[in-house]
C-alpha positions in Angstrom: -6.3 -15.6 7.8 -9.6 -14.2 9.2 -10.5 -10.7 8.3 -12.5 -8.5 10.7 -16.2 -9.1 10.4 -16.0 -12.6 9.0 -17.6 -15.5 10.8 -15.6 -18.7 11.3 -17.4 -20.6 8.5 -17.0 -17.9 5.9 -13.4 -17.4 6.9 -12.7 -21.1 6.7 -14.1 -21.2 3.2 -11.9 -18.4 2.0 -8.2 -18.9 1.5 -6.2 -16.6 -0.6 -7.6 -13.5 -2.3 -11.4 -13.4 -3.0 -12.0 -17.0 -1.9 -10.0 -18.4 -4.7 -8.0 -20.8 -2.7 -8.3 -24.3 -1.3 -10.4 -27.0 -2.9 -13.4 -24.8 -3.2 -14.1 -25.4 -6.9 -17.0 -27.8 -6.5 -19.9 -26.9 -8.8 -17.7 -25.0 -11.2 -17.2 -25.8 -14.9 -13.8 -26.7 -16.2 -13.4 -23.2 -17.7 -14.2 -21.6 -14.3 -11.8 -23.9 -12.5 -9.1 -23.0 -15.1 -9.8 -19.3 -14.5 -9.5 -19.7 -10.7 -6.2 -21.6 -11.1 -4.9 -18.8 -13.4 -5.9 -16.1 -10.9 -4.2 -18.0 -8.1 -1.0 -18.4 -10.0 -1.1 -14.7 -11.0 -1.4 -13.7 -7.3 1.6 -15.8 -6.5 3.7 -13.9 -9.1 6.1 -11.3 -7.7 5.9 -9.0 -10.8 2.1 -9.0 -10.7 2.1 -8.3 -6.9 4.6 -5.5 -7.4 2.5 -3.9 -10.1 -0.7 -4.2 -8.2 0.9 -2.7 -5.0 2.4 0.1 -7.0 -0.9 0.9 -8.7 -2.9 0.8 -5.5 -0.2 2.9 -3.7 -0.4 5.4 -6.6 -4.2 5.6 -6.2 -4.1 5.9 -2.5 -1.3 8.5 -2.6 -3.3 10.5 -5.1 -6.3 10.6 -2.8 -4.1 11.4 0.2 -2.4 14.2 -1.7 -5.7 15.7 -2.7 -7.0 15.6 0.9 -3.9 17.2 2.3 -3.9 19.9 -0.4 -7.5 20.7 0.5 -6.6 20.9 4.2 -3.8 23.3 3.7 -6.2 26.2 3.0 -8.4 25.7 6.1 -6.9 28.7 7.9 -6.5 32.2 6.6 -3.9 33.0 9.2 -0.9 31.9 7.2 0.7 34.4 4.8 0.2 32.1 1.8 -3.5 31.8 2.6 -3.9 35.6 3.1 -2.3 36.2 -0.4 -4.7 33.7 -2.0 -7.7 35.1 -0.1 -7.0 38.5 -1.7 -7.3 37.1 -5.2 -10.5 37.0 -7.2 -12.7 33.9 -6.7 -11.8 32.4 -10.1 -8.1 32.8 -9.4 -8.5 31.2 -6.0 -10.1 28.2 -7.6 -7.5 28.0 -10.3 -4.7 28.2 -7.8 -6.3 25.7 -5.5 -7.0 23.1 -8.2 -3.4 23.5 -9.6 -1.9 23.0 -6.1 -4.2 20.0 -5.5 -3.2 18.4 -8.8 0.5 18.9 -8.2 0.3 17.6 -4.6 -1.8 14.6 -5.6 0.7 13.7 -8.4 3.7 14.0 -6.1 2.0 12.0 -3.3 0.8 9.4 -5.8 4.2 8.8 -7.2 5.8 8.5 -3.8 3.2 6.1 -2.5 3.3 4.0 -5.7 7.1 3.7 -5.5 7.0 2.7 -1.8 4.2 0.2 -2.4 5.9 -1.4 -5.3 9.3 -1.4 -3.7 8.1 -3.0 -0.4 5.8 -5.5 -2.1 8.4 -6.6 -4.6 11.1 -6.9 -1.9 8.9 -8.9 0.4 7.8 -11.2 -2.4 11.4 -11.9 -3.4 12.4 -12.6 0.2 9.4 -14.9 0.7 10.4 -16.7 -2.5 14.0 -17.1 -1.4 13.2 -18.2 2.1 10.2 -20.4 1.1 8.3 -19.2 4.2 5.6 -16.7 4.9 6.4 -15.2 8.3 7.1 -12.0 10.2 10.8 -12.1 9.2 9.9 -11.4 5.6 8.0 -8.2 6.3 10.6 -7.0 8.7 13.4 -7.7 6.3 11.5 -6.1 3.4 10.8 -3.1 5.6 14.4 -2.6 6.5 15.5 -2.9 2.8 12.8 -0.6 1.6 13.5 2.0 4.3 17.2 1.8 3.7 16.8 2.3 -0.1 14.4 5.3 0.5 16.8 6.9 2.9 20.0 6.1 1.0 20.1 9.5 -0.9 20.4 11.4 2.4 23.4 9.4 3.6 24.2 6.3 5.6 22.7 7.6 8.9 19.3 8.3 7.1 19.4 4.9 5.5 20.0 3.2 8.9 17.1 5.2 10.4 14.9 4.4 7.4 15.7 0.7 7.8 14.9 0.6 11.5 11.8 2.8 11.2 10.3 1.0 8.2 11.1 -2.4 9.7 9.4 -1.5 13.0 6.4 -0.2 11.1 6.2 -3.3 8.9 6.6 -5.6 12.0 3.8 -3.8 13.8 1.4 -4.0 10.8 2.2 -7.6 10.0 1.9 -8.7 13.7 -1.5 -7.0 13.8 -2.6 -8.7 10.6 -1.5 -12.1 11.9 -3.3 -11.8 15.2 -5.9 -14.5 15.6 -9.5 -13.2 15.5 -11.1 -13.1 19.0 -14.8 -14.1 18.9 
């Protein structure tokens, strides 16, 4: 896969994560080759992919929650913002940081769960089908969306399945597009 901004020669020399794939181990010591092989096998491990996706989702969700909490006080026209504006400056800061922390934590948990659930499901489907194609991401999206919507009932699970599958298909189709030079 070619990533945006990569020339054809550098893209051809990189397969897998971080250029660790292919037969690109010339000039490496045996210890370095063993380390590359260990990293490749680790990145093919479903549990490791799931954990990495969950941790990255947690971090991204935390930043997103912090950003959204900061944006919620941009207008003093809402009743909540007017009440906070009447407090002393130290109380305003205390309230703002407390709200930012709770929103960041909540968003981080949600993003982490979604990331781990989707990645683990997609990896298991890919392992069962022994193929890496668009069907895996669509199926994983449907299963993930269905699980996330299941608490709200069967209709929400169905909408979650369809919505998450469509989103997964769009993202994966975009990522699989050939680079146009």
